[in-house]
C-alpha positions, 0 to 999 in steps of 0.5 A: 495522494502519493504527491503528498506524501511524496511532499510529506515522507516524514508521514510514513518513511519507519512507520506502519501505514495502514490503507483502507479500501485500497482498490488497485493497491497503489497507495499502499505500493507508493507507501512501501516505496517512501519507506513505510516499516509495514504497510496493511491494505484492506479491500472488500470485494472477490474481484478487487481483492483478487486484483489487489493481490495480483498488483502487490504479489507483482512487486514482492519487494514491496512489504503490504500485507492484504486483509 
């Protein structure tokens, strides 16, 4: 999916993006790096959510909110 977004940055750049069921947060982090104004990443489940939060917090320069 990130390869597709890299080829179509107009879909992401300066936009507010939502990732539903973000897993480890990789797509959200990629969208942030590709210029998204804001990214909201959603995930359910305590273990998965904790891992997603850890991955995102380890990359503090990204504009991602975990919901």
